TORKOL-4160 file (C-alpha; in steps of 0.2 Angstrom, whole numbers, padded with zeros to 4 digits, m for minus):
467
<pt num="1" X="0948" Y="0564" Z="0631"/>
<pt num="2" X="0966" Y="0566" Z="0627"/>
<pt num="3" X="0971" Y="0560" Z="0610"/>
<pt num="4" X="0987" Y="0553" Z="0603"/>
<pt num="5" X="0995" Y="0551" Z="0587"/>
<pt num="6" X="1005" Y="0536" Z="0592"/>
<pt num="7" X="1002" Y="0520" Z="0584"/>
<pt num="8" X="0997" Y="0505" Z="0593"/>
<pt num="9" X="1007" Y="0489" Z="0593"/>
<pt num="10" X="0994" Y="0480" Z="0582"/>
<pt num="11" X="0994" Y="0495" Z="0569"/>
<pt num="12" X="1013" Y="0494" Z="0569"/>
<pt num="13" X="1013" Y="0476" Z="0567"/>
<pt num="14" X="1000" Y="0478" Z="0553"/>
<pt num="15" X="1012" Y="0490" Z="0543"/>
<pt num="16" X="1027" Y="0478" Z="0546"/>
<pt num="17" X="1019" Y="0461" Z="0542"/>
<pt num="18" X="1005" Y="0464" Z="0529"/>
<pt num="19" X="1006" Y="0470" Z="0511"/>
<pt num="20" X="0995" Y="0478" Z="0497"/>
<pt num="21" X="1001" Y="0484" Z="0480"/>
<pt num="22" X="0999" Y="0502" Z="0479"/>
<pt num="23" X="0990" Y="0513" Z="0465"/>
<pt num="24" X="1005" Y="0521" Z="0456"/>
<pt num="25" X="0996" Y="0537" Z="0453"/>
<pt num="26" X="0994" Y="0539" Z="0472"/>
<pt num="27" X="1011" Y="0532" Z="0477"/>
<pt num="28" X="1021" Y="0541" Z="0463"/>
<pt num="29" X="1011" Y="0554" Z="0454"/>
<pt num="30" X="1026" Y="0560" Z="0445"/>
<pt num="31" X="1025" Y="0544" Z="0434"/>
<pt num="32" X="1009" Y="0548" Z="0427"/>
<pt num="33" X="1017" Y="0561" Z="0415"/>
<pt num="34" X="1031" Y="0550" Z="0411"/>
<pt num="35" X="1019" Y="0536" Z="0407"/>
<pt num="36" X="1009" Y="0547" Z="0395"/>
<pt num="37" X="1026" Y="0552" Z="0386"/>
<pt num="38" X="1032" Y="0534" Z="0385"/>
<pt num="39" X="1015" Y="0528" Z="0377"/>
<pt num="40" X="1013" Y="0541" Z="0363"/>
<pt num="41" X="1026" Y="0531" Z="0352"/>
<pt num="42" X="1018" Y="0515" Z="0359"/>
<pt num="43" X="1001" Y="0520" Z="0351"/>
<pt num="44" X="1010" Y="0524" Z="0335"/>
<pt num="45" X="1018" Y="0507" Z="0335"/>
<pt num="46" X="1001" Y="0499" Z="0338"/>
<pt num="47" X="0993" Y="0509" Z="0324"/>
<pt num="48" X="1007" Y="0506" Z="0311"/>
<pt num="49" X="1010" Y="0487" Z="0315"/>
<pt num="50" X="0994" Y="0478" Z="0316"/>
<pt num="51" X="1001" Y="0460" Z="0311"/>
<pt num="52" X="1016" Y="0450" Z="0315"/>
<pt num="53" X="1024" Y="0454" Z="0299"/>
<pt num="54" X="1021" Y="0472" Z="0301"/>
<pt num="55" X="1028" Y="0471" Z="0318"/>
<pt num="56" X="1044" Y="0463" Z="0312"/>
<pt num="57" X="1046" Y="0476" Z="0298"/>
<pt num="58" X="1044" Y="0490" Z="0311"/>
<pt num="59" X="1055" Y="0482" Z="0324"/>
<pt num="60" X="1069" Y="0479" Z="0311"/>
<pt num="61" X="1068" Y="0497" Z="0305"/>
<pt num="62" X="1070" Y="0503" Z="0323"/>
<pt num="63" X="1085" Y="0491" Z="0326"/>
<pt num="64" X="1094" Y="0496" Z="0311"/>
<pt num="65" X="1091" Y="0515" Z="0315"/>
<pt num="66" X="1099" Y="0511" Z="0332"/>
<pt num="67" X="1115" Y="0503" Z="0324"/>
<pt num="68" X="1111" Y="0484" Z="0325"/>
<pt num="69" X="1117" Y="0473" Z="0311"/>
<pt num="70" X="1112" Y="0456" Z="0305"/>
<pt num="71" X="1120" Y="0443" Z="0317"/>
<pt num="72" X="1135" Y="0434" Z="0308"/>
<pt num="73" X="1140" Y="0418" Z="0318"/>
<pt num="74" X="1157" Y="0419" Z="0310"/>
<pt num="75" X="1161" Y="0437" Z="0316"/>
<pt num="76" X="1169" Y="0441" Z="0333"/>
<pt num="77" X="1158" Y="0453" Z="0344"/>
<pt num="78" X="1163" Y="0464" Z="0359"/>
<pt num="79" X="1153" Y="0470" Z="0374"/>
<pt num="80" X="1141" Y="0484" Z="0368"/>
<pt num="81" X="1139" Y="0477" Z="0350"/>
<pt num="82" X="1121" Y="0475" Z="0344"/>
<pt num="83" X="1115" Y="0462" Z="0332"/>
<pt num="84" X="1098" Y="0454" Z="0326"/>
<pt num="85" X="1091" Y="0440" Z="0317"/>
<pt num="86" X="1075" Y="0441" Z="0306"/>
<pt num="87" X="1066" Y="0424" Z="0306"/>
<pt num="88" X="1056" Y="0423" Z="0289"/>
<pt num="89" X="1048" Y="0440" Z="0292"/>
<pt num="90" X="1037" Y="0435" Z="0306"/>
<pt num="91" X="1048" Y="0434" Z="0321"/>
<pt num="92" X="1064" Y="0443" Z="0326"/>
<pt num="93" X="1078" Y="0442" Z="0339"/>
<pt num="94" X="1089" Y="0456" Z="0345"/>
<pt num="95" X="1104" Y="0456" Z="0356"/>
<pt num="96" X="1117" Y="0467" Z="0365"/>
<pt num="97" X="1133" Y="0459" Z="0370"/>
<pt num="98" X="1136" Y="0461" Z="0389"/>
<pt num="99" X="1152" Y="0463" Z="0399"/>
<pt num="100" X="1151" Y="0446" Z="0407"/>
<pt num="101" X="1156" Y="0431" Z="0397"/>
<pt num="102" X="1141" Y="0421" Z="0391"/>
<pt num="103" X="1145" Y="0405" Z="0401"/>
<pt num="104" X="1140" Y="0416" Z="0416"/>
<pt num="105" X="1123" Y="0417" Z="0409"/>
<pt num="106" X="1112" Y="0428" Z="0398"/>
<pt num="107" X="1096" Y="0438" Z="0400"/>
<pt num="108" X="1081" Y="0433" Z="0389"/>
<pt num="109" X="1065" Y="0442" Z="0386"/>
<pt num="110" X="1052" Y="0434" Z="0375"/>
<pt num="111" X="1035" Y="0442" Z="0370"/>
<pt num="112" X="1024" Y="0437" Z="0356"/>
<pt num="113" X="1018" Y="0448" Z="0342"/>
<pt num="114" X="1004" Y="0438" Z="0334"/>
<pt num="115" X="0986" Y="0442" Z="0340"/>
<pt num="116" X="0968" Y="0435" Z="0338"/>
<pt num="117" X="0961" Y="0440" Z="0322"/>
<pt num="118" X="0952" Y="0434" Z="0306"/>
<pt num="119" X="0962" Y="0426" Z="0293"/>
<pt num="120" X="0955" Y="0424" Z="0275"/>
<pt num="121" X="0952" Y="0406" Z="0269"/>
<pt num="122" X="0962" Y="0399" Z="0255"/>
<pt num="123" X="0947" Y="0402" Z="0243"/>
<pt num="124" X="0940" Y="0417" Z="0251"/>
<pt num="125" X="0930" Y="0427" Z="0238"/>
<pt num="126" X="0912" Y="0423" Z="0234"/>
<pt num="127" X="0896" Y="0431" Z="0229"/>
<pt num="128" X="0879" Y="0428" Z="0238"/>
<pt num="129" X="0863" Y="0438" Z="0233"/>
<pt num="130" X="0872" Y="0452" Z="0224"/>
<pt num="131" X="0885" Y="0455" Z="0239"/>
<pt num="132" X="0903" Y="0450" Z="0238"/>
<pt num="133" X="0911" Y="0443" Z="0253"/>
<pt num="134" X="0927" Y="0436" Z="0260"/>
<pt num="135" X="0926" Y="0419" Z="0270"/>
<pt num="136" X="0937" Y="0419" Z="0286"/>
<pt num="137" X="0944" Y="0407" Z="0298"/>
<pt num="138" X="0947" Y="0415" Z="0315"/>
<pt num="139" X="0964" Y="0414" Z="0322"/>
<pt num="140" X="0966" Y="0412" Z="0341"/>
<pt num="141" X="0954" Y="0412" Z="0355"/>
<pt num="142" X="0941" Y="0425" Z="0350"/>
<pt num="143" X="0923" Y="0429" Z="0356"/>
<pt num="144" X="0915" Y="0428" Z="0339"/>
<pt num="145" X="0900" Y="0440" Z="0341"/>
<pt num="146" X="0913" Y="0454" Z="0345"/>
<pt num="147" X="0919" Y="0455" Z="0327"/>
<pt num="148" X="0902" Y="0459" Z="0319"/>
<pt num="149" X="0896" Y="0477" Z="0315"/>
<pt num="150" X="0913" Y="0485" Z="0317"/>
<pt num="151" X="0925" Y="0492" Z="0304"/>
<pt num="152" X="0938" Y="0480" Z="0299"/>
<pt num="153" X="0954" Y="0483" Z="0289"/>
<pt num="154" X="0964" Y="0470" Z="0279"/>
<pt num="155" X="0983" Y="0468" Z="0280"/>
<pt num="156" X="0995" Y="0455" Z="0273"/>
<pt num="157" X="1005" Y="0449" Z="0258"/>
<pt num="158" X="1000" Y="0441" Z="0241"/>
<pt num="159" X="1013" Y="0433" Z="0230"/>
<pt num="160" X="1009" Y="0433" Z="0211"/>
<pt num="161" X="1013" Y="0419" Z="0200"/>
<pt num="162" X="1029" Y="0429" Z="0194"/>
<pt num="163" X="1035" Y="0429" Z="0212"/>
<pt num="164" X="1032" Y="0447" Z="0215"/>
<pt num="165" X="1025" Y="0451" Z="0233"/>
<pt num="166" X="1011" Y="0463" Z="0234"/>
<pt num="167" X="1009" Y="0471" Z="0252"/>
<pt num="168" X="0990" Y="0474" Z="0257"/>
<pt num="169" X="0986" Y="0487" Z="0270"/>
<pt num="170" X="0967" Y="0493" Z="0267"/>
<pt num="171" X="0956" Y="0502" Z="0280"/>
<pt num="172" X="0968" Y="0511" Z="0291"/>
<pt num="173" X="0970" Y="0528" Z="0281"/>
<pt num="174" X="0955" Y="0539" Z="0283"/>
<pt num="175" X="0953" Y="0539" Z="0264"/>
<pt num="176" X="0952" Y="0520" Z="0263"/>
<pt num="177" X="0936" Y="0510" Z="0263"/>
<pt num="178" X="0934" Y="0498" Z="0278"/>
<pt num="179" X="0926" Y="0481" Z="0278"/>
<pt num="180" X="0911" Y="0474" Z="0289"/>
<pt num="181" X="0903" Y="0458" Z="0296"/>
<pt num="182" X="0884" Y="0460" Z="0297"/>
<pt num="183" X="0873" Y="0454" Z="0311"/>
<pt num="184" X="0853" Y="0453" Z="0313"/>
<pt num="185" X="0843" Y="0467" Z="0317"/>
<pt num="186" X="0834" Y="0465" Z="0334"/>
<pt num="187" X="0817" Y="0465" Z="0326"/>
<pt num="188" X="0822" Y="0448" Z="0317"/>
<pt num="189" X="0833" Y="0441" Z="0330"/>
<pt num="190" X="0821" Y="0430" Z="0340"/>
<pt num="191" X="0828" Y="0413" Z="0335"/>
<pt num="192" X="0846" Y="0420" Z="0336"/>
<pt num="193" X="0843" Y="0426" Z="0354"/>
<pt num="194" X="0840" Y="0408" Z="0359"/>
<pt num="195" X="0858" Y="0403" Z="0354"/>
<pt num="196" X="0871" Y="0403" Z="0368"/>
<pt num="197" X="0882" Y="0418" Z="0368"/>
<pt num="198" X="0897" Y="0408" Z="0361"/>
<pt num="199" X="0886" Y="0405" Z="0346"/>
<pt num="200" X="0878" Y="0421" Z="0344"/>
<pt num="201" X="0889" Y="0423" Z="0329"/>
<pt num="202" X="0895" Y="0406" Z="0322"/>
<pt num="203" X="0912" Y="0404" Z="0313"/>
<pt num="204" X="0904" Y="0402" Z="0296"/>
<pt num="205" X="0894" Y="0418" Z="0299"/>
<pt num="206" X="0910" Y="0428" Z="0300"/>
<pt num="207" X="0909" Y="0433" Z="0282"/>
<pt num="208" X="0916" Y="0450" Z="0277"/>
<pt num="209" X="0907" Y="0462" Z="0266"/>
<pt num="210" X="0918" Y="0468" Z="0252"/>
<pt num="211" X="0907" Y="0475" Z="0238"/>
<pt num="212" X="0890" Y="0476" Z="0231"/>
<pt num="213" X="0891" Y="0484" Z="0213"/>
<pt num="214" X="0890" Y="0472" Z="0198"/>
<pt num="215" X="0903" Y="0473" Z="0184"/>
<pt num="216" X="0894" Y="0484" Z="0171"/>
<pt num="217" X="0890" Y="0471" Z="0159"/>
<pt num="218" X="0875" Y="0459" Z="0157"/>
<pt num="219" X="0874" Y="0440" Z="0157"/>
<pt num="220" X="0889" Y="0438" Z="0168"/>
<pt num="221" X="0891" Y="0425" Z="0182"/>
<pt num="222" X="0894" Y="0433" Z="0199"/>
<pt num="223" X="0895" Y="0451" Z="0192"/>
<pt num="224" X="0898" Y="0458" Z="0210"/>
<pt num="225" X="0913" Y="0446" Z="0213"/>
<pt num="226" X="0920" Y="0450" Z="0196"/>
<pt num="227" X="0919" Y="0469" Z="0200"/>
<pt num="228" X="0929" Y="0466" Z="0216"/>
<pt num="229" X="0942" Y="0456" Z="0206"/>
<pt num="230" X="0943" Y="0469" Z="0192"/>
<pt num="231" X="0947" Y="0483" Z="0206"/>
<pt num="232" X="0960" Y="0471" Z="0214"/>
<pt num="233" X="0968" Y="0467" Z="0197"/>
<pt num="234" X="0968" Y="0485" Z="0192"/>
<pt num="235" X="0976" Y="0491" Z="0208"/>
<pt num="236" X="0987" Y="0476" Z="0213"/>
<pt num="237" X="0989" Y="0466" Z="0197"/>
<pt num="238" X="0982" Y="0450" Z="0205"/>
<pt num="239" X="0970" Y="0437" Z="0200"/>
<pt num="240" X="0958" Y="0425" Z="0210"/>
<pt num="241" X="0971" Y="0411" Z="0209"/>
<pt num="242" X="0984" Y="0422" Z="0218"/>
<pt num="243" X="0974" Y="0421" Z="0234"/>
<pt num="244" X="0982" Y="0403" Z="0236"/>
<pt num="245" X="0999" Y="0412" Z="0238"/>
<pt num="246" X="0992" Y="0424" Z="0251"/>
<pt num="247" X="0992" Y="0428" Z="0270"/>
<pt num="248" X="0978" Y="0441" Z="0273"/>
<pt num="249" X="0972" Y="0445" Z="0290"/>
<pt num="250" X="0957" Y="0456" Z="0295"/>
<pt num="251" X="0958" Y="0466" Z="0311"/>
<pt num="252" X="0949" Y="0481" Z="0319"/>
<pt num="253" X="0952" Y="0496" Z="0309"/>
<pt num="254" X="0958" Y="0513" Z="0315"/>
<pt num="255" X="0972" Y="0519" Z="0327"/>
<pt num="256" X="0975" Y="0516" Z="0345"/>
<pt num="257" X="0965" Y="0529" Z="0356"/>
<pt num="258" X="0966" Y="0536" Z="0373"/>
<pt num="259" X="0952" Y="0531" Z="0384"/>
<pt num="260" X="0944" Y="0542" Z="0398"/>
<pt num="261" X="0943" Y="0560" Z="0402"/>
<pt num="262" X="0960" Y="0558" Z="0411"/>
<pt num="263" X="0968" Y="0549" Z="0395"/>
<pt num="264" X="0975" Y="0536" Z="0407"/>
<pt num="265" X="0970" Y="0521" Z="0397"/>
<pt num="266" X="0973" Y="0515" Z="0379"/>
<pt num="267" X="0960" Y="0506" Z="0368"/>
<pt num="268" X="0968" Y="0496" Z="0354"/>
<pt num="269" X="0968" Y="0479" Z="0346"/>
<pt num="270" X="0983" Y="0467" Z="0349"/>
<pt num="271" X="0988" Y="0474" Z="0366"/>
<pt num="272" X="0990" Y="0455" Z="0369"/>
<pt num="273" X="1005" Y="0454" Z="0367"/>
<pt num="274" X="1012" Y="0470" Z="0359"/>
<pt num="275" X="1009" Y="0479" Z="0375"/>
<pt num="276" X="1024" Y="0468" Z="0381"/>
<pt num="277" X="1033" Y="0467" Z="0364"/>
<pt num="278" X="1035" Y="0486" Z="0362"/>
<pt num="279" X="1043" Y="0490" Z="0380"/>
<pt num="280" X="1054" Y="0474" Z="0378"/>
<pt num="281" X="1060" Y="0481" Z="0361"/>
<pt num="282" X="1062" Y="0498" Z="0369"/>
<pt num="283" X="1072" Y="0491" Z="0383"/>
<pt num="284" X="1083" Y="0481" Z="0371"/>
<pt num="285" X="1086" Y="0497" Z="0361"/>
<pt num="286" X="1090" Y="0507" Z="0377"/>
<pt num="287" X="1102" Y="0494" Z="0384"/>
<pt num="288" X="1119" Y="0502" Z="0380"/>
<pt num="289" X="1131" Y="0492" Z="0390"/>
<pt num="290" X="1122" Y="0478" Z="0399"/>
<pt num="291" X="1131" Y="0466" Z="0412"/>
<pt num="292" X="1124" Y="0450" Z="0403"/>
<pt num="293" X="1121" Y="0448" Z="0385"/>
<pt num="294" X="1103" Y="0452" Z="0381"/>
<pt num="295" X="1091" Y="0441" Z="0370"/>
<pt num="296" X="1075" Y="0450" Z="0365"/>
<pt num="297" X="1063" Y="0438" Z="0356"/>
<pt num="298" X="1047" Y="0445" Z="0347"/>
<pt num="299" X="1039" Y="0428" Z="0342"/>
<pt num="300" X="1024" Y="0422" Z="0331"/>
<pt num="301" X="1010" Y="0410" Z="0333"/>
<pt num="302" X="1008" Y="0410" Z="0352"/>
<pt num="303" X="0990" Y="0412" Z="0351"/>
<pt num="304" X="0988" Y="0395" Z="0342"/>
<pt num="305" X="1001" Y="0385" Z="0352"/>
<pt num="306" X="1017" Y="0393" Z="0347"/>
<pt num="307" X="1017" Y="0381" Z="0332"/>
<pt num="308" X="1027" Y="0382" Z="0316"/>
<pt num="309" X="1045" Y="0388" Z="0312"/>
<pt num="310" X="1041" Y="0406" Z="0318"/>
<pt num="311" X="1034" Y="0400" Z="0334"/>
<pt num="312" X="1043" Y="0397" Z="0351"/>
<pt num="313" X="1038" Y="0378" Z="0350"/>
<pt num="314" X="1051" Y="0376" Z="0337"/>
<pt num="315" X="1070" Y="0377" Z="0337"/>
<pt num="316" X="1074" Y="0394" Z="0329"/>
<pt num="317" X="1078" Y="0402" Z="0346"/>
<pt num="318" X="1088" Y="0387" Z="0352"/>
<pt num="319" X="1098" Y="0388" Z="0336"/>
<pt num="320" X="1101" Y="0406" Z="0338"/>
<pt num="321" X="1107" Y="0403" Z="0356"/>
<pt num="322" X="1119" Y="0389" Z="0350"/>
<pt num="323" X="1126" Y="0401" Z="0337"/>
<pt num="324" X="1129" Y="0414" Z="0351"/>
<pt num="325" X="1138" Y="0401" Z="0362"/>
<pt num="326" X="1149" Y="0395" Z="0348"/>
<pt num="327" X="1152" Y="0413" Z="0342"/>
<pt num="328" X="1159" Y="0417" Z="0360"/>
<pt num="329" X="1168" Y="0400" Z="0362"/>
<pt num="330" X="1158" Y="0395" Z="0377"/>
<pt num="331" X="1148" Y="0378" Z="0380"/>
<pt num="332" X="1130" Y="0380" Z="0375"/>
<pt num="333" X="1123" Y="0370" Z="0389"/>
<pt num="334" X="1133" Y="0380" Z="0402"/>
<pt num="335" X="1127" Y="0396" Z="0395"/>
<pt num="336" X="1108" Y="0392" Z="0396"/>
<pt num="337" X="1111" Y="0383" Z="0413"/>
<pt num="338" X="1114" Y="0400" Z="0420"/>
<pt num="339" X="1102" Y="0410" Z="0409"/>
<pt num="340" X="1086" Y="0418" Z="0415"/>
<pt num="341" X="1071" Y="0423" Z="0405"/>
<pt num="342" X="1056" Y="0434" Z="0407"/>
<pt num="343" X="1041" Y="0427" Z="0397"/>
<pt num="344" X="1033" Y="0444" Z="0393"/>
<pt num="345" X="1015" Y="0441" Z="0392"/>
<pt num="346" X="0999" Y="0449" Z="0398"/>
<pt num="347" X="0987" Y="0444" Z="0412"/>
<pt num="348" X="0968" Y="0447" Z="0414"/>
<pt num="349" X="0965" Y="0464" Z="0423"/>
<pt num="350" X="0952" Y="0463" Z="0436"/>
<pt num="351" X="0935" Y="0469" Z="0429"/>
<pt num="352" X="0923" Y="0477" Z="0442"/>
<pt num="353" X="0909" Y="0474" Z="0430"/>
<pt num="354" X="0912" Y="0455" Z="0430"/>
<pt num="355" X="0919" Y="0451" Z="0447"/>
<pt num="356" X="0913" Y="0434" Z="0449"/>
<pt num="357" X="0926" Y="0425" Z="0438"/>
<pt num="358" X="0941" Y="0434" Z="0447"/>
<pt num="359" X="0948" Y="0430" Z="0464"/>
<pt num="360" X="0951" Y="0447" Z="0470"/>
<pt num="361" X="0965" Y="0445" Z="0481"/>
<pt num="362" X="0975" Y="0436" Z="0468"/>
<pt num="363" X="0971" Y="0447" Z="0453"/>
<pt num="364" X="0980" Y="0461" Z="0444"/>
<pt num="365" X="0973" Y="0478" Z="0442"/>
<pt num="366" X="0975" Y="0492" Z="0430"/>
<pt num="367" X="0986" Y="0506" Z="0437"/>
<pt num="368" X="0996" Y="0495" Z="0449"/>
<pt num="369" X="1011" Y="0491" Z="0438"/>
<pt num="370" X="1017" Y="0477" Z="0428"/>
<pt num="371" X="1011" Y="0459" Z="0434"/>
<pt num="372" X="1022" Y="0445" Z="0440"/>
<pt num="373" X="1014" Y="0428" Z="0436"/>
<pt num="374" X="1022" Y="0413" Z="0445"/>
<pt num="375" X="1012" Y="0400" Z="0435"/>
<pt num="376" X="1001" Y="0399" Z="0421"/>
<pt num="377" X="0990" Y="0385" Z="0413"/>
<pt num="378" X="0972" Y="0380" Z="0415"/>
<pt num="379" X="0964" Y="0372" Z="0430"/>
<pt num="380" X="0977" Y="0363" Z="0441"/>
<pt num="381" X="0990" Y="0372" Z="0431"/>
<pt num="382" X="0988" Y="0361" Z="0416"/>
<pt num="383" X="1000" Y="0367" Z="0402"/>
<pt num="384" X="1009" Y="0378" Z="0414"/>
<pt num="385" X="1026" Y="0385" Z="0417"/>
<pt num="386" X="1028" Y="0386" Z="0436"/>
<pt num="387" X="1043" Y="0397" Z="0441"/>
<pt num="388" X="1053" Y="0392" Z="0456"/>
<pt num="389" X="1055" Y="0402" Z="0472"/>
<pt num="390" X="1073" Y="0406" Z="0467"/>
<pt num="391" X="1068" Y="0413" Z="0451"/>
<pt num="392" X="1054" Y="0424" Z="0459"/>
<pt num="393" X="1066" Y="0430" Z="0472"/>
<pt num="394" X="1079" Y="0435" Z="0458"/>
<pt num="395" X="1066" Y="0444" Z="0447"/>
<pt num="396" X="1057" Y="0453" Z="0462"/>
<pt num="397" X="1074" Y="0459" Z="0469"/>
<pt num="398" X="1079" Y="0466" Z="0452"/>
<pt num="399" X="1062" Y="0476" Z="0451"/>
<pt num="400" X="1063" Y="0482" Z="0469"/>
<pt num="401" X="1081" Y="0487" Z="0468"/>
<pt num="402" X="1076" Y="0498" Z="0453"/>
<pt num="403" X="1060" Y="0505" Z="0461"/>
<pt num="404" X="1048" Y="0497" Z="0449"/>
<pt num="405" X="1030" Y="0496" Z="0454"/>
<pt num="406" X="1024" Y="0478" Z="0451"/>
<pt num="407" X="1010" Y="0467" Z="0457"/>
<pt num="408" X="1006" Y="0448" Z="0457"/>
<pt num="409" X="0991" Y="0440" Z="0448"/>
<pt num="410" X="0983" Y="0425" Z="0441"/>
<pt num="411" X="0972" Y="0422" Z="0426"/>
<pt num="412" X="0955" Y="0422" Z="0435"/>
<pt num="413" X="0948" Y="0409" Z="0447"/>
<pt num="414" X="0955" Y="0391" Z="0447"/>
<pt num="415" X="0940" Y="0383" Z="0440"/>
<pt num="416" X="0935" Y="0397" Z="0427"/>
<pt num="417" X="0948" Y="0394" Z="0414"/>
<pt num="418" X="0966" Y="0400" Z="0412"/>
<pt num="419" X="0978" Y="0401" Z="0398"/>
<pt num="420" X="0997" Y="0398" Z="0394"/>
<pt num="421" X="1011" Y="0408" Z="0387"/>
<pt num="422" X="1028" Y="0404" Z="0379"/>
<pt num="423" X="1036" Y="0401" Z="0396"/>
<pt num="424" X="1034" Y="0383" Z="0395"/>
<pt num="425" X="1044" Y="0382" Z="0379"/>
<pt num="426" X="1058" Y="0392" Z="0386"/>
<pt num="427" X="1058" Y="0381" Z="0402"/>
<pt num="428" X="1060" Y="0366" Z="0390"/>
<pt num="429" X="1077" Y="0373" Z="0385"/>
<pt num="430" X="1083" Y="0372" Z="0403"/>
<pt num="431" X="1081" Y="0390" Z="0406"/>
<pt num="432" X="1074" Y="0398" Z="0422"/>
<pt num="433" X="1058" Y="0408" Z="0417"/>
<pt num="434" X="1044" Y="0418" Z="0424"/>
<pt num="435" X="1029" Y="0428" Z="0416"/>
<pt num="436" X="1030" Y="0447" Z="0418"/>
<pt num="437" X="1019" Y="0458" Z="0408"/>
<pt num="438" X="1005" Y="0470" Z="0408"/>
<pt num="439" X="0987" Y="0469" Z="0414"/>
<pt num="440" X="0974" Y="0469" Z="0400"/>
<pt num="441" X="0955" Y="0471" Z="0401"/>
<pt num="442" X="0944" Y="0464" Z="0387"/>
<pt num="443" X="0958" Y="0453" Z="0382"/>
<pt num="444" X="0957" Y="0445" Z="0364"/>
<pt num="445" X="0943" Y="0457" Z="0360"/>
<pt num="446" X="0945" Y="0467" Z="0344"/>
<pt num="447" X="0948" Y="0482" Z="0355"/>
<pt num="448" X="0957" Y="0479" Z="0372"/>
<pt num="449" X="0961" Y="0491" Z="0386"/>
<pt num="450" X="0977" Y="0494" Z="0396"/>
<pt num="451" X="0984" Y="0507" Z="0408"/>
<pt num="452" X="0998" Y="0518" Z="0402"/>
<pt num="453" X="1005" Y="0517" Z="0420"/>
<pt num="454" X="1007" Y="0498" Z="0418"/>
<pt num="455" X="1016" Y="0499" Z="0401"/>
<pt num="456" X="1029" Y="0511" Z="0408"/>
<pt num="457" X="1032" Y="0500" Z="0423"/>
<pt num="458" X="1035" Y="0485" Z="0412"/>
<pt num="459" X="1048" Y="0495" Z="0402"/>
<pt num="460" X="1056" Y="0500" Z="0418"/>
<pt num="461" X="1056" Y="0482" Z="0424"/>
<pt num="462" X="1063" Y="0475" Z="0407"/>
<pt num="463" X="1077" Y="0489" Z="0408"/>
<pt num="464" X="1082" Y="0484" Z="0425"/>
<pt num="465" X="1082" Y="0466" Z="0420"/>
<pt num="466" X="1094" Y="0470" Z="0406"/>
<pt num="467" X="1105" Y="0481" Z="0417"/>
């Protein structure tokens, strides 16, 4: 029988009318090496900046090194000038002035730098049966059982009575001790096994072991607690009362690590959302002469509702935008009416081990690029930001013109759950906004997984958006 390589009408129509998001490694294998190179400093950023305070400190240092100066509302700025504003050491905004006037619009990119963790309670230190502990209060949506039996590090700041700030970072250096939450041995866990998975470890059982040696003197009350306090006093000059003037966070100890024989993935805590914050910051730094003025926002408190004066459900970003408009002599309302924003947040990568909670045709996948999420929210889009078709078309055109690999996705099946981002608060400012981020597997776990290829494509998307 004679064969032919000519395609049928149906095959041609299928090519023309249907669409599947490709695997980047197959469609553009040259990007594998580029993604590997881009992610080496990202891993260093993750390993060095484990809290929102540390992220702001690191970001500010990077901005200063690149020539950014503190924004002065009374100073005149020209295209190409670079400024930043540090909000209370826990969120930061950076801008590069564009060639177009601000009343023609600005380009915003908002990512959050807080992450699920364990915070210490105001009165954290206690002793029980000759072991000293810290009591914790978990921050954000965690699966509590995941935080037991892993090495933890302690980060934060303590203010002494005299006003001196003491920076705490214990458990990251290989010579440091780490901290630990215990769990039952399987031999004695019969009753615990009857608990639901959500209560396998309860909130009040997330107690961090910090010592077991007593102070070497007899007839003392809580000698192990006293021994810990004596060590802290000798090293940092603090007392128990100073914990009331502290912000201390426990996170998974250790650096970000490559995953897999091919080193294609990265395991680390806080990919949500520093996997978007870092490429957003890099895109800001690499925007030399943008058309529209950039506004890169690394914000706090998203994991608990964007509350407080360092979260996006406050006025600090609006005030900064008002200053920008006043500084340039343009109406604020006109500027934001023509603005567009990327809410740079992660989405749930399809997990083949647990496929039942995902709708495969509307999920995002590791290695297929950054993910564009039209709407967020829970069940029926509750608490969502829902981008318009016009906004979707504009952002897709920017990415496709720049050759960015992107994909669409939702956060699981409709009735399984869902989640929100900062997009709703940006939209509340009368700014067009859509979510664009990176797929994450095991989101909110002490160690999460991402693809290096997706991080690199997010950077390319943000860079194109700013150009």
